C-alpha positions as CSV (number, residue, x, y, z in Angstrom):
1,A,-27.6,15.1,15.2
2,K,-27.7,14.0,18.6
3,G,-30.8,13.8,19.4
4,G,-31.8,14.9,15.9
5,N,-34.1,12.7,13.6
6,I,-33.6,11.5,11.0
7,Q,-33.0,13.9,8.4
8,E,-30.7,16.1,10.4
9,A,-28.6,12.8,10.9
10,K,-28.0,12.1,7.5
11,A,-27.1,15.9,6.7
12,A,-24.7,15.5,9.2
13,A,-23.4,12.7,8.0
14,C,-23.6,14.7,4.9
15,K,-20.7,17.7,6.2
16,V,-18.3,15.5,7.6
17,R,-18.3,13.4,4.2
18,E,-17.2,15.9,2.2
19,R,-14.8,16.4,5.0
20,V,-13.5,13.1,4.9
21,S,-10.2,12.4,1.9
22,I,-9.0,8.5,1.7
23,R,-5.6,8.4,-1.0
24,L,-4.5,4.2,-1.9
25,V,-1.5,3.6,-3.7
26,L,-1.3,0.7,-5.6
27,D,1.3,-1.8,-6.2
28,T,0.4,-3.3,-9.5
29,L,-2.0,-2.4,-11.9
30,D,-3.4,-5.8,-12.4
31,Y,-6.5,-5.9,-10.7
32,V,-7.0,-2.0,-12.3
33,L,-6.6,-3.6,-16.1
34,R,-9.0,-6.4,-15.3
35,G,-11.2,-4.0,-13.9
36,G,-11.9,-2.0,-17.2
37,R,-10.3,0.9,-15.6
38,I,-7.2,1.4,-17.8
39,S,-6.5,-0.6,-21.2
40,R,-4.2,-3.3,-21.9
41,L,-1.4,-1.0,-23.5
42,E,-1.1,1.4,-20.5
43,A,-0.8,-1.3,-18.0
44,K,2.0,-2.7,-19.9
45,V,3.2,0.4,-20.7
46,G,2.5,1.6,-17.0
47,A,4.2,-2.4,-15.9
48,L,7.5,-1.4,-17.7
49,L,8.2,1.7,-15.9
50,S,7.0,0.4,-12.7
51,I,4.3,2.9,-12.0
52,K,3.0,3.0,-8.7
53,P,-0.8,5.4,-8.5
54,M,-2.0,7.2,-6.5
55,L,-5.6,7.6,-6.5
56,A,-8.4,9.9,-4.1
57,I,-12.2,9.2,-3.1
58,Q,-13.5,12.0,-2.6
59,D,-17.4,11.6,-2.5
60,G,-17.8,8.2,-3.6
61,V,-15.6,9.7,-6.9
62,I,-12.3,7.8,-7.6
63,S,-9.7,10.2,-9.4
64,H,-6.2,10.2,-9.7
65,A,-3.8,12.0,-7.1
66,G,-0.5,10.9,-8.3
67,R,2.1,8.9,-9.5
68,T,5.5,7.9,-9.2
69,R,8.3,5.0,-10.4
70,S,8.9,3.5,-7.4
71,R,7.0,1.5,-4.2
72,R,9.1,3.7,-1.8
73,R,8.3,7.0,-3.4
74,S,4.5,5.8,-3.8
75,L,4.4,5.6,-0.1
76,E,6.7,8.8,0.6
77,Q,3.7,10.2,-1.7
78,L,0.6,8.8,0.3
79,L,2.8,10.4,3.7
80,K,3.3,13.6,2.5
81,A,-0.5,14.3,1.3
82,V,-1.5,13.1,5.1
83,T,0.9,15.0,6.6
84,D,-0.5,18.2,4.3
85,A,-3.9,17.3,5.3
86,C,-2.8,18.0,9.3
87,A,-1.0,20.7,8.6
88,S,-4.2,23.0,8.5
89,F,-5.2,21.0,11.5
90,D,-6.0,23.1,14.5
91,G,-3.7,20.9,17.0
92,K,-6.1,18.9,18.8
93,G,-4.9,15.7,17.4
94,F,-6.2,13.9,14.2
95,V,-7.6,10.8,13.1
96,V,-6.2,8.8,10.2
97,A,-7.9,5.3,9.1
98,L,-4.3,3.4,7.6
99,G,-6.0,0.2,5.6
100,H,-3.9,-2.5,3.5
101,A,-4.7,-5.4,1.2
102,C,-1.4,-8.0,2.3
103,A,0.7,-5.4,3.3
104,L,1.1,-5.7,7.3
105,E,4.3,-4.9,7.5
106,E,4.4,-1.3,5.7
107,M,1.7,-0.6,6.9
108,K,3.0,-0.8,9.9
109,E,6.3,1.0,8.4
110,F,4.3,3.2,6.9
111,M,2.2,4.2,10.4
112,S,5.4,5.2,12.3
113,Q,6.6,7.5,9.7
114,L,3.0,8.4,10.8
115,L,3.7,9.2,14.0
116,A,7.0,10.3,14.0
117,K,6.1,13.7,11.9
118,L,2.6,13.7,13.8
119,P,3.0,12.0,16.8
120,R,-0.4,13.1,18.4
121,T,-2.1,11.6,15.8
122,L,-4.7,8.5,16.4
123,V,-4.3,5.7,13.8
124,I,-6.4,3.1,13.6
125,P,-5.4,0.3,11.4
126,Y,-7.3,-2.3,9.1
127,R,-7.8,-4.9,6.5
128,V,-9.4,-2.8,3.4
129,G,-12.9,-4.3,2.0
130,V,-13.4,-6.9,-0.5
131,G,-14.6,-3.8,-2.9
132,I,-10.8,-2.2,-2.4
133,G,-8.9,-5.3,-2.5
134,A,-10.0,-7.2,-5.3
135,H,-10.0,-3.6,-7.6
136,G,-6.7,-2.1,-6.1
137,G,-5.1,-5.7,-5.4
138,P,-2.4,-7.0,-2.6
139,G,-0.1,-4.2,-1.8
140,V,-2.6,-1.7,-1.4
141,L,-2.1,1.1,1.0
142,G,-4.3,3.7,1.9
143,A,-5.1,6.5,4.2
144,C,-8.3,7.6,5.4
145,Y,-8.4,11.1,7.0
146,Y,-10.5,14.0,8.4
147,N,-10.2,17.1,6.9
148,S,-10.9,19.8,9.3
């Protein structure tokens, strides 16, 4: 929308928004319980089974995108989601924003694994905002990427 009016800029932003994907892996269900997203029973069972959910945010809507029974597997699942999305890209490079809440070392490790699989990827690390941090809790690790 370069040089366009406000309506053209809004239309361009909406087109991009439709192609942006966000995946988040949680380390604990405590904050999802506190936010009223799951019941106390679901949180207890999830904690007993060491469930680590993956959430997706698409067009502003949060949905369940998978779950595993260990942190390592949840990070593998996140890596697969990002690499699968990048697989159909045209090879000019890919931009992935990696966010974390109190998980800097895990994010660095994840970044090195991602770059090993997709060396032409531009990775932008950041700390997640208060909304995701408060509702996901410490240990949230997320990837935001643009689907071509």
